[in-house]
KEKEDO-174927 format. One record per residue (C-alpha): residue in one letter; x, y, z. Coordinates in pm, whole numbers, padded with zeros to 5 digits, always signed. Last residue first. Layout:
// KEKEDO-174927
AXYZ...
***
This chain:
// KEKEDO-174927
S-00209+01474+02548N-00576+01413+02573G-00694+01062+02639D-00721+00767+02403S-00366+00647+02463P-00435+00639+02832N-00661+00335+02807S-00725+00216+03164L-00742+00572+03286M-00991+00663+03016D-01248+00444+03189D-01248+00700+03471S-01518+00891+03294E-01430+01207+03105F-01478+01554+03234G-01608+01817+02990S-01826+01971+03257D-02182+01926+03141Y-02270+01690+03422N-02574+01466+03398N-02509+01247+03702D-02781+01383+03924Q-02780+01254+04282T-03037+01002+04399E-02817+00724+04538P-02556+00965+04676S-02824+01128+04890N-02986+01462+04822N-03314+01399+05005E-03169+01496+05344S-03009+01805+05196I-02649+01866+05110A-02564+02221+05005L-02425+02294+04662G-02143+02536+04577A-01854+02376+04765K-01670+02591+05019L-01319+02693+04912I-01323+03070+04956D-01558+03085+05256K-01369+02803+05428L-01027+02955+05371D-00989+03171+05681D-01112+02885+05900L-00845+02647+05776V-00994+02327+05632Y-00979+02025+05867P-01342+02022+05986E-01458+02084+05625I-01301+01768+05478L-01592+01523+05479K-01871+01777+05427W-01677+01925+05137F-01659+01588+04959W-02033+01541+05000S-02091+01891+04867S-01866+01830+04567N-02060+01512+04487S-02376+01724+04460G-02259+01868+04131L-01911+01761+04032F-01620+01626+04232G-01343+01642+03972I-01005+01471+03969W-00774+01660+03735F-00482+01453+03607V-00152+01607+03498R+00104+01435+03274G-00061+01565+02958R-00403+01693+03054Q-00611+01403+03181K-00966+01448+03310V-01113+01230+03584R-01462+01208+03734C-01561+01160+04097D-01789+00964+04330L-01690+00985+04696S-01843+00685+04877K-01515+00625+05069A-01439+00328+04844K-01499+00568+04556L-01211+00778+04681A-00978+00478+04700K-01078+00370+04349V-01006+00720+04215V-00668+00730+04389K-00567+00392+04249E-00676+00500+03899A-00458+00809+03926G-00161+00586+04005E-00226+00362+03706P-00270+00664+03479N+00077+00799+03570G+00164+01083+03804K+00063+01435+03889L-00267+01516+04060R-00475+01834+04070L-00801+01824+04265L-01116+01989+04128I-01422+02093+04332D-01745+02208+04168G-01905+02531+04293S-02026+02667+03959S-01742+02921+03949T-01494+02638+03988R-01315+02549+04311H-00950+02452+04274G-00714+02209+04438G-00339+02169+04482Y-00265+02321+04822M-00607+02367+04986Y-00756+02057+04822W-00459+01833+04907Y-00471+01980+05256A-00834+01874+05297L-00775+01530+05145A-00494+01462+05391R-00717+01573+05681P-01002+01347+05563S-00759+01050+05551L-00630+00924+05217W-00336+00730+05368R-00450+00368+05340H-00575+00406+04981I-00230+00536+04885L-00083+00190+04939K+00057+00153+04586P+00216+00497+04608I+00140+00759+04339M+00457+00879+04169P+00625+01216+04117R+00973+01197+03963G+01317+01213+04128K+01391+00842+04090P+01119+00763+04343W+00927+01076+04451F+00602+00973+04630Q+00681+00643+04801D+01059+00646+04812A+01073+01016+04904Y+00803+00970+05169F+00996+00688+05338G+01326+00873+05309F+01193+01177+05495Y+01368+01067+05816S+01703+01077+05633Q+01706+01455+05677S+01812+01755+05470I+01665+02047+05664T+01327+02166+05550C+01251+02411+05273F+01105+02755+05212R+00935+02930+04922Y+00654+03185+04939P+00839+03360+05217I+00653+03443+05540D+00631+03816+05604G+00516+03933+05946S+00866+04002+06066D+00900+04055+06441E+00937+03682+06492S+01244+03658+06273Q+01180+03416+05989R+01308+03062+05978C+01411+02969+05625S+01787+03009+05673P+01772+02773+05971H+01623+02496+05751L+01274+02406+05862W+01195+02090+06055E+01103+02255+06387H+00876+02502+06209Y+00678+02233+06029E+00329+02343+06137D+00433+02708+06165H+00550+02736+05805I+00250+02527+05696H+00011+02772+05866R+00189+03073+05723K+00188+02923+05370L-00185+02840+05383V-00305+03199+05404S-00113+03329+05102H-00170+02994+04929T-00546+03051+04928S-00506+03407+04795S-00312+03264+04501N-00097+03493+04287E+00219+03444+04494S+00194+03069+04441F+00338+02852+04718E+00646+02631+04723F+00745+02405+05013R+01059+02209+04930I+01110+01890+05132M+01473+01777+05164H+01599+01420+05160N+01907+01244+05289K+02020+00894+05193R+01926+00898+04825E+02293+00844+04723E+02284+01142+04487D+02100+01361+04737S+01722+01376+04741E+01473+01652+04662I+01108+01621+04764R+00848+01834+04586L+00491+01919+04690G+00242+01872+04405G-00103+01839+04560L-00057+01469+04636L+00256+01565+04828L+00062+01831+05020G-00204+01581+05125V+00054+01325+05238L+00240+01594+05434V-00077+01698+05617E-00137+01339+05724R+00219+01303+05852Q+00209+01636+06033E-00114+01538+06209K+00030+01206+06320S+00339+01382+06455L+00662+01381+06260K+00967+01278+06456L+01282+01468+06537S+01587+01330+06713V+01804+01526+06955P+01568+01777+07114K+01741+01894+07431K+01532+01846+07739V+01645+01975+08073V+01632+01685+08318K+01337+01702+08552R+01411+01674+08919S+01094+01875+08990L+01301+02136+09172S+01572+02119+08902L+01314+02214+08639V+01221+02531+08826Y+01588+02631+08872D+01663+02576+08504L+01352+02780+08417K+01484+03080+08609E+01803+03088+08403M+01614+03008+08084L+01379+03302+08133P+01664+03554+08143S+01817+03390+07829D+01502+03401+07615I+01398+03056+07495D+01456+02973+07128Y+01178+02773+06961K+01261+02419+06846K+00890+02337+06802Q+00915+02033+07030C+01141+02215+07272M+00900+02509+07275L+00608+02278+07353D+00799+02111+07636Y+00881+02454+07782I+00517+02558+07758K+00424+02245+07952E+00695+02318+08211A+00557+02672+08259K+00210+02529+08316V+00346+02318+08601Y+00552+02611+08732E+00266+02851+08792G+00476+03078+09016S+00332+03409+08891S+00661+03529+08737L+00727+03190+08579Y+00379+03165+08429G+00389+03516+08285R+00738+03473+08137L+00627+03148+07975I+00324+03330+07825T+00552+03589+07663N+00820+03340+07558C+00556+03132+07377S+00409+03441+07208R+00752+03555+07083T+00863+03214+06958H+00547+03151+06755V+00185+03054+06810S-00089+02985+06554I-00319+03237+06384A-00480+03066+06082G-00428+02723+06241D-00644+02816+06542S-00573+02577+06832L-00251+02742+06953M-00384+03095+06914L-00695+03005+07113N-00478+02840+07379F-00275+03162+07404V-00587+03379+07435E-00730+03163+07717D-00399+03156+07905A-00375+03536+07874K-00729+03571+08010D-00637+03363+08313L-00299+03534+08334N-00435+03887+08382G-00109+04017+08535V-00114+04362+08372N+00201+04282+08175V+00076+03934+08084L-00248+04076+07942S-00062+04342+07742D+00182+04095+07591L-00112+03871+07490Y-00282+04169+07320I+00036+04242+07122S+00062+03874+07024Y-00306+03856+06922I-00270+04150+06684T+00052+04007+06539R-00115+03670+06488N-00403+03815+06288P-00769+03724+06303R-00971+03873+06015C-01082+04233+06042K-01382+04446+06147E-01513+04278+06461L-01178+04135+06570C-01019+04479+06523Q-01282+04645+06740S-01210+04401+07023F-00834+04461+06995A-00883+04839+06989L-01084+04813+07312E-00814+04597+07471L-00548+04850+07374K-00756+05136+07509D-00772+04961+07846H-00401+04876+07831L-00279+05234+07788S+00075+05142+07898L+00223+05409+07661S+00426+05146+07470F+00120+04921+07464Y-00111+05197+07338M+00131+05280+07055S+00163+04914+06957M-00217+04885+06961M-00254+05181+06725D+00014+05057+06484I-00142+04709+06474Y-00486+04861+06417S-00338+05056+06125P-00199+04740+05965T-00536+04559+06016L-00766+04814+05849P-00759+04662+05502K-00968+04823+05367L-01148+05147+05287K-01496+05210+05427S-01412+05583+05467N-01568+05572+05815I-01290+05342+05938F-01019+05577+05806E-01181+05882+05966I-01199+05698+06298M-00831+05609+06262L-00753+05971+06175S-00917+06087+06496E-00735+05821+06700A-00396+05912+06552L-00452+06282+06618E-00553+06215+06979V-00263+05977+07050E+00027+06167+06894Q+00279+05904+07004A+00530+06006+06730K+00537+05641+06622C+00158+05644+06626L+00147+05964+06419I+00374+05819+06149E+00189+05486+06134I-00145+05668+06107I-00003+05881+05822K+00133+05576+05637H-00170+05352+05662Y-00405+05632+05561A-00189+05713+05257A-00165+05347+05152V-00545+05307+05171N-00618+05584+04922T-00730+05940+04983S-00976+06142+04780G-01023+06485+04615L-00677+06464+04459Q-00565+06819+04543E-00751+06869+04871Q-00695+06519+05012M-00327+06533+04916E-00287+06868+05092R-00437+06709+05403F-00174+06434+05390I+00103+06688+05326E-00003+06876+05641L-00003+06551+05838S+00354+06488+05721K+00450+06840+05830M+00300+06761+06170P+00507+06443+06190E+00836+06638+06162G+01103+06415+06318I+01353+06393+06032K+01225+06050+05923S+00865+06177+05938Y+00950+06435+05671A+01061+06166+05424E+00760+05947+05506M+00515+06223+05413K+00703+06282+05086Y+00682+05914+05003V+00307+05908+05065F+00249+06220+04855A+00442+06059+04567Q+00226+05746+04606S-00081+05949+04509P+00054+06041+04167I+00128+06410+04092G-00034+06542+03775G-00073+06372+03439E+00191+06574+03259C+00498+06667+03458H+00558+07024+03581L+00463+06953+03945L+00681+06641+03935K+00989+06859+03883L+00909+07051+04202W+00864+06725+04391A+01201+06595+04274K+01366+06903+04419E+01161+06869+04741A+01273+06507+04780D+01634+06606+04722E+01617+06844+05019V+01406+06615+05239D+01657+06330+05238G+01501+06115+05511E+01694+05815+05377K+01396+05591+05313S+01181+05879+05186C+01460+05994+04953A+01463+05657+04775R+01088+05670+04722L+01110+06028+04598I+01375+05921+04346S+01146+05641+04227V+00863+05893+04186L+01096+06111+03976V+01190+05815+03755E+00826+05720+03700R+00730+06075+03602G+01003+06114+03347E+01360+06228+03384E+01461+06360+03044I+01708+06168+02827G+01976+06376+02653A+02242+06107+02685D+02442+06326+02923R+02128+06382+03131M+02063+06009+03155E+02425+05942+03247K+02396+06198+03527R+02081+06031+03659L+02257+05695+03660S+02550+05837+03855A+02320+06002+04110I+02142+05670+04162R+02476+05494+04208K+02594+05753+04459K+02271+05735+04658D+02298+05359+04712I+01988+05312+04929T+01996+05039+05191D+01673+04840+05213Q+01651+04843+04834Y+01329+04955+04666S+01473+05279+04524H+01758+05088+04360L+01508+04886+04153W+01335+05201+04025I+01669+05364+03947L+01761+05057+03742G+01425+05056+03565G+01449+05424+03474Y+01795+05380+03324I+01683+05074+03127D+01367+05269+03043K+01566+05509+02826H+01692+05224+02609I+02067+05189+02596E+02199+05151+02243L+02456+04876+02211G+02831+04918+02252S+02874+04567+02383T+03031+04701+02703V+02725+04916+02773V+02469+04643+02707N+02669+04396+02914H+02694+04636+03209F+02319+04704+03200I+02250+04328+03202F+02481+04286+03502E+02312+04578+03681A+01976+04408+03628Q+02110+04082+03769K+02250+04261+04073L+01916+04437+04130Y+01704+04123+04101H+01623+04097+04472K+01442+04432+04454S+01195+04284+04208S+00990+04099+04468A+00905+04398+04688G+00860+04616+04380P+00609+04388+04211Q+00753+04207+03906S+00769+04371+03565V+01113+04515+03644L+01287+04180+03598A+01083+04079+03291R+01171+04407+03118F+01540+04341+03184L+01512+03997+03026S+01339+04132+02717N+01575+04430+02687H+01890+04216+02690L+01727+03975+02441S+01630+04261+02210L+01987+04391+02218R+02123+04061+02088P+02336+03848+02318R+02716+03860+02300Y+02845+03505+02331G+03137+03386+02544G+02967+03051+02589L+03046+03006+02956Q+03033+03363+03091I+02793+03521+02843M+02548+03238+02779R+02600+03119+03135N+02464+03449+03267Y+02164+03435+03034I+02095+03074+03132S+02088+03170+03501C+01869+03474+03437A+01619+03261+03244E+01617+03009+03529E+01537+03282+03780L+01253+03403+03557C+01116+03050+03526G+01088+03007+03904Q+00711+03042+03924I+00531+02954+03603T+00432+03258+03393S+00613+03126+03087S+00731+03329+02788L+01046+03436+02974Y+01153+03072+03005A+01102+03013+02633V+01291+03334+02546I+01587+03220+02757L+01583+02877+02592V+01569+03034+02244H+01877+03247+02302F+02091+02983+02468T+02009+02740+02188S+02067+03005+01918E+02410+03082+02062C+02509+02719+02019P+02557+02499+02324V+02909+02464+02467R+03023+02106+02477G+03159+01882+02753Q+02899+01608+02703N+02719+01713+03020I+02664+02058+02870I+02492+01913+02563D+02270+01690+02775N+02185+01989+02993F+02057+02179+02688I+01855+01871+02591E+01678+01879+02927R+01645+02257+02912C+01460+02232+02579K+01233+01967+02726S+01154+02186+03027F+01127+02502+02816K+00850+02381+02591R+00799+02731+02452E+00741+02594+02096K+01051+02785+01986G+01238+02625+02274M+01150+02273+02163Y+01261+02356+01808D+01593+02494+01927A+01654+02194+02153L+01585+01958+01860K+01838+02137+01639T+02098+02138+01914A+02056+01770+01999L+02078+01667+01634A+02392+01871+01575F+02569+01756+01891D+02520+01386+01830F+02604+01182+02141K+02672+00818+02075Y+02398+00557+02113W+02477+00191+02039H+02361+00060+02377Q+02021+00228+02346Q+01877+00456+02614M+01980+00779+02440M+01797+00675+02125W+01466+00658+02313K+01513+01016+02431Y+01573+01128+02070V+01268+00937+01943K+01058+01104+02212F+01194+01446+02114G+01117+01387+01746A+00761+01286+01836E+00720+01609+02033N+00872+01803+01742E+00610+01698+01490R+00693+02007+01286I+00710+01817+00953R+01087+01870+00942M+01118+01789+01312C+00961+01448+01264H+01192+01386+00967V+01495+01468+01179A+01389+01219+01448V+01330+00943+01190Y+01671+00998+01027T+01843+01000+01363A+01678+00671+01452D+01813+00514+01133A+02166+00649+01177Q+02168+00543+01541R+02078+00181+01466M+01757-00012+01409W+01771-00379+01312K+01698-00579+01626K+01565-00284+01823Q+01264-00228+01594A+01001-00360+01839N+01132-00118+02097L+01050+00166+01860I+00686+00059+01835R+00661+00021+02212V+00814+00365+02261L+00559+00524+02029T+00272+00341+02198G+00370+00480+02538A+00449+00830+02416K+00136+00890+02215H+00091+00794+01853A+00030+00979+01524P+00385+01112+01492L+00521+00752+01494E+00322+00614+01199K+00449+00791+00889C+00815+00822+00977L+00809+00463+01104W+00660+00333+00776A+00918+00516+00567L+01196+00383+00788K+01062+00030+00743S+01037+00065+00367R+01385+00210+00329R+01529-00064+00549W+01354-00333+00342Q+01493-00184+00018E+01851-00205+00144P+02118+00019-00012L+02015+00352+00145E+02065+00634-00105E+01700+00615-00207L+01600+00717+00145E+01781+01045+00109K+02075+01136+00323V+02048+01410+00583D+02281+01708+00602L+02237+01970+00875S+02421+02300+00872L+02483+02569+01132A+02324+02913+01108P+02475+03228+01259L+02203+03428+01435H+02014+03682+01225K+01688+03491+01200L+01694+03428+01574D+01661+03802+01622L+01284+03767+01587S+01268+03580+01917G+01411+03866+02121D+01092+04003+02273N+01036+04277+02016K+00780+04517+02169D+01042+04781+02246F+01040+04877+02611D+00769+05087+02777F+00820+05097+03152A+00520+05142+03377A+00647+05089+03731E+00404+04998+04007S+00392+04641+03896E+00155+04402+03733S+00210+04041+03648S+00012+03897+03360N+00301+03844+03124N+00174+03626+02846F+00466+03714+02620D+00411+03737+02246W+00624+03498+02038N+00404+03421+01741E+00604+03256+01462N+00502+03324+01102T+00851+03253+00978E+01140+03058+01124P+01502+03089+01020E+01648+02737+01013C+01912+02654+01270A+02046+02345+01099L+02300+02163+01311H+02584+01970+01157E+02685+01618+01066V+02357+01429+01088F+02365+01102+00896T+02637+00979+01125S+03010+00913+01098H+03188+00865+01427S+03360+01076+01688S+03573+00903+01950S+03885+01110+01891A+03685+01432+01877S+03516+01362+02210A+03847+01290+02376A+03991+01611+02236A+03692+01808+02360L+03713+01653+02705R+04078+01742+02725P+04021+02095+02593F+03752+02178+02854Y+03519+02386+02635K+03390+02329+02287Q+03240+02543+02017P+03029+02400+01740K+03175+02389+01387P+03109+02678+01152S+02808+02665+00926S+02666+02562+00594F+02313+02444+00533S+02174+02134+00371L+01853+01964+00463P+01771+01672+00240T+01422+01605+00102S+01347+01235+00065I+01136+01229+00380A+00905+01503+00260R+00839+01368-00090F+00776+01020+00041F+00518+01147+00287F+00323+01392+00079H-00008+01218+00145R+00094+01143+00505H+00201+01500+00549F-00139+01642+00458H-00335+01426+00691H-00150+01386+01022P+00024+01724+01026Q-00279+01922+00912Q-00249+02281+01039H+00126+02332+01056S+00223+02166+00728L-00078+02322+00558S+00034+02671+00654L+00392+02612+00546S+00282+02487+00204L+00041+02775+00166S+00319+03022+00245R+00536+02858-00020L+00264+02873-00281F+00215+03243-00208S+00587+03303-00229L+00584+03152-00577S+00366+03439-00698S+00174+03360-01012R-00150+03308-00837M-00403+03032-00875P-00715+03054-00666F-00727+02761-00420S-00803+02388-00439L-00717+02160-00147F-01057+01995-00098P-01121+01992-00474N-00820+01763-00531S-00691+01740-00888S-00590+02105-00927C-00458+02111-00572L-00228+01817-00639T-00074+01962-00951S-00032+02305-00788L+00141+02152-00490F+00380+01949-00704T+00469+02247-00916C+00540+02449-00599S+00756+02171-00455S+00938+02136-00787T+01027+02504-00772F+01141+02484-00406T+01380+02204-00485L+01335+01843-00387T+01696+01726-00385S+01816+01397-00521S+01667+01485-00857S+01364+01417-01074C+01103+01353-00811P+00812+01169-00969P+00454+01290-00933L+00276+01086-00664E+00084+00770-00753Q+00399+00562-00720A+00437+00661-00359R+00085+00552-00285S+00150+00215-00446V+00463+00170-00238L+00281+00240+00084M+00000+00000+00000
***
């Protein structure tokens, strides 16, 4: 059948299918096939564009009809040889080189590629770089060559037929079937044959199939590294924004002692920048640095600008950590003799203004360079200067920047007033700050939340009680939120002035108007201990301990311990001591001296936590988090393991959950991840110490460094585990349905589904690549919610509650199964090849 189809096609006259013969061939086919007919035009470029369009839109139909034409077309480009590093490794590689079908890399210039960034992050700065993201410059990068023999040059007819069949069939199958087909060819297939198939897949833009063939090749005993093939495949993966596969091939090249081509560095950086996944920006910076330091390349201007734009597109608090990287990009642009965009200067000043320690000399130097280049200081630059002045209390420079802002178009932004207020507060003039606040109300006609927070903070630090109280009342009446930061400032002022009655009143008002906050409770606990109201203090502490959204920390434990020791309640003091040992909290030195005496009276040896063990609650929580996507990293010998907690900055659920998890595993956290108790900020990423104790969970959930569903998962799906799985890796739809995200293989997902059904929890499954979504739809979501609700954090119950309520008549036997949700039945788990890829 294959031979007859080939004979039906117009003959190819030469060893190379030229562009002219391609156009003739297309016109012949379209004239005989009404489904592919189009108005004839004399322009050859039109025929070429049609050919490219069809090759992208119908890979499994069009390319099978043109199969023999496509696979007999050689790729031939000229290029210099790839660079190498480590001379000894390079020499060894050269001595062991062998002849293959692929001799060089072909970095073909791509057309009609859409490389727009999906950058959804917002920031205070509004920089306007050139729209080119760096991908268009790939056309101008030096091109290497790729030469592939034709099928007719192979001596054996059976080999030509088998290769033709593989090239036709492999792109149509998923990974499992594709590997099985390739395994069946092991007896006769060698590297040259596999290389030919991989190159053909890339030619018809079936790059996923080409990647799978490449990975299969690497596992064969005859495989020898082919730089050209790896580079070409990495470039295609990067252009499709599949950065993980591109990075995998990139690492293969590095591990072989080679330096990747400039195009590979370039396209991998662009692929990382195109993703909104957390951590991709850091990876893009790492590859950029290696591109310059390892490869010795000089990136294109558009790539410099794209990476810099990504750095300053983050919120100010997050972007400040990228200052060194931004300065490195600026240095490279200058030393390369490229044109410096005006927003590069503005972005650097913006980053410097967010630093904890302001480098005034560097800011002055950047402003001078802007003036020398004839670039005017815009509104954003002047606001950044005001921000820097506010941290240093530099009123003189702040007033100069203020005068320039008065002449800018668009008026003075509200944050400029806030920075000016802070600048005057630093030199001890709170009344001047209040005057600026009133001026802001007159000029703008309204006041935002940040302005109220700042002026109340300034007046509280100055201990202007009456003015602070009047402004607090004004703030509450404005209906603006959040009020919590201002309540914290008010209570701190009352505590420092020993106004404990007013502090308690402010605490009660805060609970009525705001969500519970650990800082608020800690200040109130300090006040109760200071006035000697230990019964109330004991009640507040136990409430903090039992409420996961609040929780206790080192400061609150030391506070209540101080109260118990001073009042002689030694039994309670010993219990707090045991708790602090369990949590590995530091005990204040003055308290420790007295505590040693108390413990000696009861003949109790001072405990020093030597070995750590997870409690039952911690074990159940850990199972839920691992199902939701938590990562475990192991050393090379798999003896010690580290748990990496990562939370999304864009998720309100994760913002609440991260504090609870940080407190829950406080004793296990790495010392660098433990926050000072005065800091209210918990990082979105933290990790545990490297510990052999986690070996069981690493073997069950992350064997060989990849997520896996344990065989005994049905034993560990407790209601608490399900609740934390939902909070960490779940989602509630607008209709109230509950979805749980799960990574693994179909067999593992099937085990989870069976375990859930054993608990009378009916669910549906949808596969998206390597990710499974387990859906509780309709009334099933309400039954699931009823099971897990006692273990969901109080602050998240309103956000995550299922949409339907369970009534007495709404039993599992009578529930409606007509769901219009797009979820497939769990039958697809037993036949993964039929699911979505």
